C-alpha positions in Angstrom: -103.8 -8.4 -21.0 -105.2 -5.4 -19.5 -108.0 -4.8 -16.7 -110.7 -4.0 -19.4 -110.1 -7.6 -21.5 -109.7 -9.2 -18.2 -112.8 -8.2 -16.9 -114.7 -8.9 -20.0 -113.8 -12.6 -20.1 -114.5 -13.0 -15.9 -118.0 -11.8 -16.8 -118.5 -15.1 -18.9 -118.7 -17.0 -15.8 -122.2 -16.3 -15.0 -125.3 -18.4 -16.0 -126.3 -15.7 -18.7 -123.2 -15.3 -20.1 -121.7 -18.7 -19.7 -120.8 -20.2 -23.1 -118.4 -23.1 -21.6 -118.1 -26.3 -23.2 -116.4 -28.6 -21.1 -115.0 -28.9 -17.4 -112.3 -31.5 -16.9 -110.7 -32.1 -13.3 -108.5 -34.9 -11.1 -108.1 -34.8 -7.5 -104.5 -35.4 -6.5 -103.9 -36.8 -3.0 -100.5 -35.8 -0.9 -98.7 -38.5 -1.8 -99.1 -37.5 -5.8 -101.9 -40.1 -6.7 -105.1 -39.6 -8.7 -107.6 -40.4 -6.6 -110.5 -39.5 -9.3 -111.3 -37.6 -12.3 -114.1 -35.5 -13.3 -114.8 -34.9 -17.7 -118.2 -33.9 -18.7 -120.2 -30.8 -20.5 -120.4 -27.7 -18.1 -123.7 -27.0 -18.7 -125.0 -30.6 -17.7 -124.0 -29.5 -13.8 -126.5 -29.0 -11.3 -127.1 -25.3 -10.9 -125.9 -25.1 -7.1 -122.6 -27.1 -8.6 -121.9 -24.3 -11.4 -122.3 -21.6 -9.2 -119.3 -22.8 -7.3 -117.4 -23.4 -10.4 -117.8 -19.8 -11.6 -116.6 -18.7 -8.4 -113.2 -20.5 -8.6 -112.8 -19.1 -12.3 -113.7 -15.8 -11.5 -110.7 -16.0 -9.1 -108.0 -17.1 -11.2 -108.9 -13.5 -13.0 -108.7 -11.5 -10.0 -105.7 -9.6 -8.6 -103.6 -6.7 -9.9 -101.8 -6.6 -13.2 -98.3 -6.9 -12.7 -98.5 -8.3 -9.2 -100.9 -11.5 -9.0 -101.9 -11.6 -12.5 -98.9 -11.7 -15.1 -99.3 -12.0 -18.9 -96.0 -14.2 -19.9 -95.0 -13.9 -23.5 -93.8 -17.4 -25.0 -90.1 -17.6 -26.0 -89.9 -17.1 -30.3 -87.7 -20.1 -29.9 -90.4 -22.5 -28.5 -93.1 -21.6 -30.8 -90.6 -22.1 -34.0 -89.9 -25.5 -32.2 -93.3 -27.5 -32.7 -93.7 -30.4 -34.9 -94.2 -29.5 -38.5 -97.4 -29.3 -39.8 -97.2 -32.3 -42.2 -96.1 -34.5 -39.0 -99.1 -32.9 -36.9 -101.5 -33.4 -39.5 -100.6 -37.2 -39.8 -100.9 -37.4 -36.3 -104.1 -36.4 -36.0 -105.4 -38.7 -38.8 -103.5 -41.8 -37.4 -102.6 -42.6 -34.4 -98.7 -43.6 -34.1 -98.4 -47.2 -32.7 -95.0 -46.1 -31.5 -94.2 -43.4 -29.1 -95.4 -40.1 -29.8 -92.8 -37.2 -30.1 -92.8 -34.4 -27.0 -94.1 -31.5 -27.9 -92.9 -28.4 -26.4 -95.0 -26.6 -23.9 -96.6 -23.7 -26.2 -97.4 -26.4 -28.9 -99.0 -28.5 -26.1 -100.7 -26.0 -25.0 -102.4 -25.3 -28.6 -103.0 -29.2 -28.7 -105.0 -29.1 -25.5 -107.1 -26.1 -26.5 -107.8 -27.3 -30.2 -108.8 -31.1 -28.4 -111.5 -29.2 -26.6 -110.8 -31.3 -23.8 -111.7 -34.2 -25.3 -108.6 -36.2 -25.9 -108.2 -38.2 -22.8 -104.4 -39.0 -23.9 -103.6 -35.2 -23.7 -105.6 -34.6 -20.4 -103.9 -37.5 -18.9 -100.4 -36.1 -19.9 -101.2 -32.7 -18.8 -102.4 -34.0 -15.4 -99.3 -36.1 -14.9 -97.0 -32.8 -15.9 -99.0 -30.6 -13.0 -97.9 -33.7 -10.4 -94.7 -33.9 -11.4 -93.9 -30.1 -11.2 -96.0 -28.8 -8.6 -94.9 -28.4 -5.0 -97.3 -28.6 -2.8 -97.6 -30.4 0.4 -101.3 -31.7 0.6 -104.2 -32.8 -1.5 -105.4 -30.3 -4.3 -107.6 -30.5 -7.4 -106.6 -29.7 -11.0 -109.5 -28.0 -12.8 -109.3 -27.6 -16.8 -112.3 -25.5 -18.7 -112.9 -25.1 -22.3 -114.4 -22.3 -23.6 -115.6 -20.5 -27.0 -116.8 -17.0 -27.1 -118.2 -14.8 -29.4 -116.7 -11.9 -29.3 -119.0 -8.9 -29.9 -118.2 -5.9 -31.9 -117.9 -2.6 -30.7 -118.5 0.7 -32.4 -116.6 3.5 -32.3 -117.7 4.8 -28.7 -117.1 1.8 -27.4 -120.8 0.8 -27.2 -121.0 -3.1 -27.7 -123.0 -4.9 -30.2 -124.9 -7.7 -29.4 -125.8 -9.0 -33.0 -122.1 -8.2 -34.4 -119.2 -10.4 -33.9 -115.9 -9.5 -34.5 -114.4 -12.9 -33.6 -114.6 -16.1 -31.8 -112.2 -16.6 -28.9 -111.2 -20.4 -28.2 -109.3 -20.9 -25.0 -108.8 -23.1 -22.0 -108.4 -22.5 -18.5 -106.9 -24.2 -15.8 -106.7 -23.7 -11.8 -105.2 -25.8 -8.9 -106.9 -25.9 -5.8 -105.8 -27.0 -2.2 -108.2 -29.6 -0.9 -108.6 -29.3 2.6 -110.7 -30.5 5.4 -113.5 -28.6 6.8 -113.1 -27.0 10.2 -114.3 -29.1 13.5 -117.6 -27.7 15.1 -121.0 -28.4 16.3 -123.9 -28.8 13.8 -127.9 -28.9 14.4 -129.9 -32.1 13.8 -133.0 -30.9 13.0 -134.6 -34.6 12.8 -133.0 -34.9 16.5 -133.4 -31.0 17.8 -130.2 -30.9 19.1 -126.2 -30.7 18.2 -123.5 -32.9 17.5 -120.1 -32.9 16.5 -120.1 -31.7 12.8 -118.5 -34.6 10.6 -115.7 -32.9 8.6 -115.2 -32.9 4.8 -113.0 -32.3 2.2 -113.4 -28.7 0.7 -112.0 -27.6 -2.4 -110.6 -24.2 -1.8 -110.2 -21.2 -4.0 -107.4 -21.6 -6.7 -103.3 -21.1 -5.7 -102.4 -20.7 -9.1 -104.0 -21.1 -12.5 -103.8 -19.8 -16.1 -105.6 -18.7 -19.3 -104.3 -19.3 -22.7 -104.2 -18.0 -25.1 -104.0 -14.2 -23.9 -107.0 -12.4 -24.7 -105.4 -9.1 -25.8 -107.1 -6.0 -27.3 -110.0 -8.3 -27.6 -108.5 -10.7 -29.6 -107.0 -14.1 -29.3 -103.1 -13.8 -28.7 -101.6 -17.4 -28.7 -98.2 -15.8 -28.3 -98.9 -14.9 -25.0 -100.4 -16.7 -21.5 -102.2 -15.1 -18.3 -100.7 -16.4 -15.4 -102.1 -15.9 -12.1 -100.5 -16.6 -8.3 -102.7 -16.2 -5.5 -99.3 -14.9 -3.9 -97.5 -12.6 -5.9 -93.8 -13.2 -3.8 -94.4 -17.2 -4.6 -94.5 -17.3 -8.4 -93.4 -20.9 -8.4 -91.0 -20.2 -11.6 -89.3 -23.9 -12.2 -93.3 -24.7 -12.1 -94.1 -22.2 -14.8 -91.2 -22.8 -16.9 -91.7 -26.4 -16.8 -95.3 -26.1 -17.7 -96.2 -23.1 -19.4 -92.3 -22.8 -20.8 -92.4 -18.8 -20.1 -89.8 -17.4 -18.3 -91.6 -15.1 -15.4 -90.5 -11.5 -14.5 -89.3 -10.5 -11.0 -91.7 -10.1 -8.3 -93.4 -7.4 -7.2 -91.5 -7.3 -4.0 -88.8 -8.3 -5.8 -88.9 -4.8 -8.4 -89.3 -3.0 -5.1 -86.6 -4.3 -3.6 -84.1 -3.7 -6.7 -85.3 0.0 -7.5 -84.4 0.8 -4.0 -81.1 -0.8 -3.9 -80.5 0.9 -7.4 -81.4 4.4 -6.1 -79.3 3.9 -3.0 -76.1 2.7 -5.1 -76.5 5.3 -7.9 -76.7 8.2 -5.5 -74.8 7.5 -2.7 -73.7 10.3 -0.7 -76.1 12.2 -2.4 -79.0 9.9 -1.4 -80.9 12.5 0.7 -84.7 13.1 1.7 -85.2 16.0 -0.7 -83.7 14.1 -3.7 -86.0 11.3 -2.5 -88.8 13.3 -2.3 -88.2 14.8 -5.9 -88.2 11.4 -7.2 -91.3 10.6 -5.6 -93.1 13.6 -6.5 -91.7 12.8 -10.5 -93.2 9.3 -10.1 -96.7 11.0 -9.2 -96.2 13.1 -12.3 -96.2 10.4 -14.3 -98.6 8.5 -12.6 -101.4 11.3 -13.4 -100.4 11.8 -17.0 -100.9 7.8 -17.7 -103.9 7.4 -15.4 -106.0 6.3 -18.3 -103.6 4.1 -19.9 -104.9 0.7 -19.9 -102.4 -1.3 -18.6 -99.3 -0.6 -16.1 -97.0 1.3 -16.7 -93.8 -0.2 -17.8 -90.9 1.4 -17.2 -87.4 0.5 -19.0 -83.4 1.3 -17.9 -83.6 4.5 -19.9 -87.1 5.6 -18.7 -85.8 5.4 -14.9 -82.6 6.9 -15.9 -84.9 9.9 -17.3 -86.5 10.5 -14.5 -83.5 10.5 -12.0 -82.4 13.3 -14.2 -85.4 15.0 -14.2 -85.4 14.7 -10.1 -81.9 16.8 -10.4 -79.9 13.8 -9.5 -76.3 15.0 -10.4 -74.6 13.9 -13.9 -71.7 12.2 -12.0 -74.0 9.9 -10.5 -75.9 9.3 -13.5 -72.9 8.5 -15.3 -72.8 5.4 -13.1 -76.7 4.5 -13.5 -75.9 2.0 -16.5 -73.8 0.0 -14.8 -75.9 0.1 -11.3 -78.7 -1.2 -13.3 -77.3 -4.2 -14.8 -76.0 -5.3 -12.0 -78.8 -4.9 -9.7 -81.6 -5.8 -11.9 -80.3 -6.2 -15.1 -79.7 -5.0 -18.4 -83.0 -5.7 -20.2 -85.0 -5.6 -17.3 -88.5 -3.6 -17.1 -89.8 -2.7 -13.9 -93.7 -1.9 -12.9 -93.9 1.6 -11.9 -96.8 0.6 -9.5 -94.4 -2.2 -8.2 -91.6 0.2 -7.3 -93.5 2.8 -5.9 -95.9 3.7 -3.4 -97.5 6.6 -4.9 -100.4 6.7 -2.3 -98.0 7.2 0.7 -95.1 8.7 1.4 -93.3 7.5 4.6 -90.4 8.3 6.6 -89.2 6.1 8.9 -86.1 5.6 11.5 -85.6 3.1 14.0 -88.2 4.4 16.7 -90.1 6.7 14.7 -92.6 6.3 11.2 -94.4 9.2 9.7 -96.4 8.6 6.8 -97.4 11.9 4.9 -99.5 12.5 2.4 -98.4 12.6 -1.3 -99.5 15.6 -2.3 -98.1 17.8 0.6 -94.0 16.2 1.0 -93.6 19.8 0.6 -94.4 19.9 4.5 -91.5 17.9 5.6 -87.7 19.0 5.4 -84.3 18.2 7.4 -82.4 21.1 9.0 -79.4 21.1 11.3 -80.6 22.4 14.7 -78.1 22.7 17.8 -75.3 20.3 15.9 -78.1 17.6 14.8 -79.3 16.8 11.6 -83.5 16.8 12.4 -86.6 16.2 10.4 -88.8 19.1 10.4 -92.6 18.8 10.1 -94.6 21.9 9.4 -98.2 21.9 10.9 -101.1 22.9 10.0 -104.6 22.6 11.1 -105.8 20.5 13.6 -103.4 18.1 15.1 -104.4 14.9 16.9 -102.4 12.6 18.9 -103.2 9.1 19.5 -107.1 10.4 18.5 -107.1 13.6 21.2 -106.9 16.8 19.4 -104.1 19.2 20.8 -103.1 22.4 20.3 -100.0 23.9 18.7 -97.9 27.2 19.3 -96.7 29.5 22.0 -98.3 28.1 25.3 -99.1 24.7 24.2 -96.9 23.1 26.7 -97.7 25.4 29.4 -96.1 28.9 30.8 -93.9 29.7 34.0 -96.6 32.1 36.2 
């Protein structure tokens, strides 16, 4: 999903735009026991509670695409493995007295959406699956909402037409929120006009993880994908996602960065010098400028990374080993997000004792030079110079002259 698609759904979580039909939830304690459940029409909630839920739901759609907001695709084999159509229709018409066939993750999410969260058995099965597979020390709240969004049409110049609808987008959004004790402190008692020790309450925190199904791609429902949210982009909970959602996870943002760095070092070997790394950074910057209007983060495959290295001046003999290094380091079919592997807002040179950060547009100011037999980093000084916030002078005489 693009930022625009995510933003459009996020805007629904306001009193003016809300069309959420139902909200359900299950409170789980630290021993994985169900303490209580809730299920009701969302618009029947008191206004104060509604605002709190809006804040939680918006959080699931907040973050950076490609880092803690990931559009995951269901494996084709998983989608094809659902129950036969006739069997599914029969199951809906008349419950079977025996145990029901276990649906796969994609089929189960489809059933949950189509039930509009009114099937208690499906809800219990969903809660049980989360409780069984979600590793968390402490209490938490599982939330689910169902919504039907009448997607407004748009003109050719992207102006929204409120009276025209292209389609109906029906979806469910779920999240898992820690439930924590409020901090201890003093509170003011107005009746007694004095201060007392505040009673500590169990408070629902913002979600740690969640998902939107189906995905909303190109302003349309996409049952082949799901949007997954993780508060911590480095803790994506792979086993939980694999079991509950059935989708493979990409490498985390930090893993992609480390993989790319290792790939460059392995490929360049002894040729991995400052000038060559500067060239690679500049090529990435140029590519980012060309793609700055693109709605989605730029994804690089093996051939695209190889082309960038070739354009940066990497020797052919080094490139000849690139494919092997890529397959060993990242994986033959792995894709890397440019924003994850390269910091385009900063150019950093780091030694064990010195860290220098350079405007990425002025990497020409730094170079290496052999001085008195030592490899030195040379920085061209220009304009004002500040050291610890103090403006200092440069040039002849700045260090004092003998009289």
